[in-house]
N, C-alpha and C positions, 0 to 999 in steps of 0.2 A: 431960254436961259435956265429955267428950272429943270428942264430935261437934262441938259448938259451937266448941271450940278448933280443931279441924281445918278446919272450914268457914271460920272467920275467917282462919286461916293461908293456906288455899288462896286465898281471895278476895284477900287482901292480896298474895299472890305474883303472882296474875294481873294485878291492877291495876298492880303495880309493873312487870311486864313490858310491859303495854300502854303505860304512861307512858314507859318507856324507848324502846319502838318509836316512840311519837309524837314524842318528842324527836329521835330519830335521823331520822325522816321529815322533821320540820320543818327540821332541820339540812341534810339532803340537798336539800330544796326550796330553801333559801336558797343553798346552794352551786350548785345548778343555775341559779338565777336570776342569780347572780354570773357564772357562765360564759357564760350567754346574753347578759348585758349586756356582758361583755368582748368576746364575738364581735361583738355589734352595734357596739360602738365601733370595733373593728378594721375592720369593713366600712365604717363611716362614714369612718374615717381614710383607708383605701385609696381610697374613692370621692373624697374631697377631693383626695388626691394626683393621682388620675387626672384629675379636673376641672382641676386646676391645670396639669398637663402638657398637657391638651387646649387650654386657653386659651393657654398659652405657644406651642404649635406653631401654633395658629390665627393668633396675632399675628405669628409669625415667617414664616408663609407668605403674608402680605399686606403687603409693604413698599411704602408709598406714596412717591411722589416728593416731596421737600421743597424742592427748588430746582435751579437750573442756572446755570452760570457759563461765560464765554468766556475763551479764552487771552489775548485783548486787548480792551480797552475802546475803544481808538482805533486807527485804521489809516490810513496814507498810501500811496497808490498813484499811479503815473503811468498815463496812458491806455494800455491794452493790457497792463499788468502784472497779475499775479494773486498772491494769497497765501491760504493756507488757515487758517481759524480752527478751533480745537478746542473743542468743547463738553463740559463735565463735568457729569453728572447726579448729584445727591445724593438718598439715600445710595448708596454703591457697589453695595449689594445690592438696589436697588429692582427690583420685578418688571417694570415697564414703563419702559424707558429710551429709548423711541422719541422722536425730535425732528423738527421741521420748520424750514425756513429761509425767510426772506423779506427782500427789499430794499424800502426805502421809495420808491426811484426807480430803476427798471431802466435808465433812459436815462443814469444816472450810474455805477451799479455793479450788477452782477448777482451772485447767489450760488447755488451748486449744491453740495449736500452739504458746506457749509462753505467751498468755494473761492470767493473774492471776486475779481471781475475789474473793473478800471476801464474804463469805456466812454467817458465824456466828463468834462471838467472840472466839478467841483461837489462837493456833499456828499450823502451818503445814509446811512441808518441800517440796519444789518443786525440782524435780530431772530431769535433762536432760541427756539422754544416747545416745551415738553414735551407729549407726548401725554397723560400722566397729570397732571392738576391744572392744566394750562395755565401752568406756571411759565415766565418769560421772562428773557432776558438780551440786552443790546444792545451793538453796537460802532458807533461813529461813524466813517464812512469819508470821507476827503478825497481826491479825485482831481484831479490836476494834469496839465497838458499835458506832452508828452514833453520839450519844451525847457525846461520850468519857467516859461515866460513866459505872458503874457496871450494872449487870443484875437487872431488876426491873423497877420501875416507879418513875420519879422525876417530880414534878409539881411546877411551879412558877406562882403565881396569885397575881397581883397587887404588885409585888415586894417582896412577901413573898414566900419562897420555903419550900417544904416538900417532904418527901419520902414515898411512899405508903407502908403500911404494908401488904396490900392484893390487888390483881388485878386479873381480869378475863376477858377473851375475848371469846365470843361465836359466832360461825358462824351459821347464820340462814339457816336452810335447805330449807326454802321456798324462800329466797331471796339471792341476791348476796351482802350480808351485814355482817358486824361484829359489834357486840354490845360490847363495851369496858367500863369496870368499874374499878375504882381504888379509894381506900380510905386510908387516913392517919392512922386511927385507926380501920378501919373496914368498912363494907358496910351496917350497920344498920342505915337506913336513919333517923329514929326518935331519934337516940342516938348519932351517930358519925358524926363529921364534921372535916375537909372538905372531900367532895367526888366529883369526876369528872366522867362524862359519855359522850361518843360520839359514833355515828354510822358512819361507813365508808365502802367503798368498800372492798370486801374480795379478794384483790389482791395487788401486789406492785404498787406504783404510788400514785398520788395525789387525794384526795377528797376535794372539796371546799364546803364552807358553806356560806349561805346567810339567814339572818333572814326573808327575804320575800319569801323563798322557799315555794310555795303553797302546794307542796306534802309532805313536812316534811320527805322526804326520808332520808336526812342526817341532823342530829342535834347534838348540843353539849351543855351541861349544867354543871353548877358548883354549888354544894350545899355548900354554905359558912357558913351560920348560921341558915338556916331554909329551908323549902321546900314548894311547892305548889302542889295541886292535881287537876285533871280535873274531869269532870262529871262522869268518869268511875272509880274514886278513884285511878287513877294512879299518882304516885309522879313525880314531876319535880323540877329541881333546881331553886334557887332564882336568878341565873345569867344565861342568855342565850347568844348564839353566835350571834354577829352582822355580822362579816366576819371572815373567817379563812380557814386554810388548814391543812389537815393531810397528811403527806407523809409516806407511808408504804414502808420501804426498804427491809424488810424480811417478807415473808409470805409463810409458808410451813414447813414441818417437825415437825408440831405440835407447831410452835413458830411464834410469831409476834414481829417485831421491827419497830421503826420509830420515827417520831417527829410530834408535833402539834404546830401551832402558831395561835392565835386567839385574836380578840377583843371581850370582853364579855360586855353585858349591864345589868343593874339592872332591872330584869323582874318584881320584886315585885313593884317597883316604877312605872314602866310602866303600869301594870295592875291596880294599885290603882288609877291612874289618867285617866283611860280609854284610854290610848294610846296617850295622849297629853303631850306636854312639852319636856324638855331636860333631858335625863337620864345619870346617871353616867356610865362611861365605865372603864374597867380595862383590861390590857393586860395579856394574859395567854400563857405559853409555857408548853409542856409536852414532856418528853423524855421517851420512853418505849422500853426496851431491853429484848428480849427473854421471853416475857410473854407467858404463856401456852395457846394454842388454844383448845377450845372444840367445839363440834358440837351439835346443838340442834335446836328446833323450837322456833319461837318467843314467844310462850306461856310459854317457859321455861326460858325466860329472867329474869334478876334480877328485872327489873321494875315491872313485873307482880307478882313476888314472894313477892314484898314489899307492895302490896296492902292491906294486912290484917291489920285491926284495925288502919288504918292510917287516919289522919285528917289534914287539913291545909287550906290555902287560895285557894279557888276555882278559877280556871282559865279556859278560853275557849282555848282548844287545839285541 
């Protein structure tokens, strides 16, 4: 009986210990699983954060252009003048902010790195285009003649203005000169007045005049009511330049434009008195826009063609 009681007690004790161990083991297993799951969730959370940062940095590192604008949408220029347009690419931190420029008509206005230059009277569209995305912006450019007038020639002499019905400009092939003529009613010296004539450099820029120019390379004359001829029977105006400047703003493409400002003196009175005394002077301005240029020799000039059957006051020239 004692043995049985001992055996039973011992068995019960062992079983109880095994049960306790089993419970502890199961509890430890659950705790381990919880820790493992927590670690896994932490890793997943960290991975999610890293992915989010990666996406953020990836998007920040590839900023696409969304648009472009110009400092002006319209622009007015005179022939020969320039103005620079400024292009702004959006967004400010775009990766590729490269742009290109183009004019719709280079014969009217040209553009280089945003600098727009008026070439001839007319209208042109300046377009800026982004390298990224091909975004564009435009500026409408209006170019006018230097004098602000229409094509042709306008002359003001002594306060009286007239518009030329005919004008011609010849480039001398022998010299770097342009021989310019314009007449209110024509260029027949013995019949039509007034007529104006000047010789200038065949390039853009200024040509200055001085009545004491010994070489007579550059001269300017005005046929107001009569004319004079030299020993070679060549005609000259009754008013000659004392001082003056011709500013050619456009020279090329078969056209010439510019302005002239001069003080003219009465050459008939000067020659009739042998060069002594005080002579009348008159102010003269000329605006010439898009006059056609031709090429020829000096022997083809209008002055030489006007020699035939001409007579007048003989002058030393």
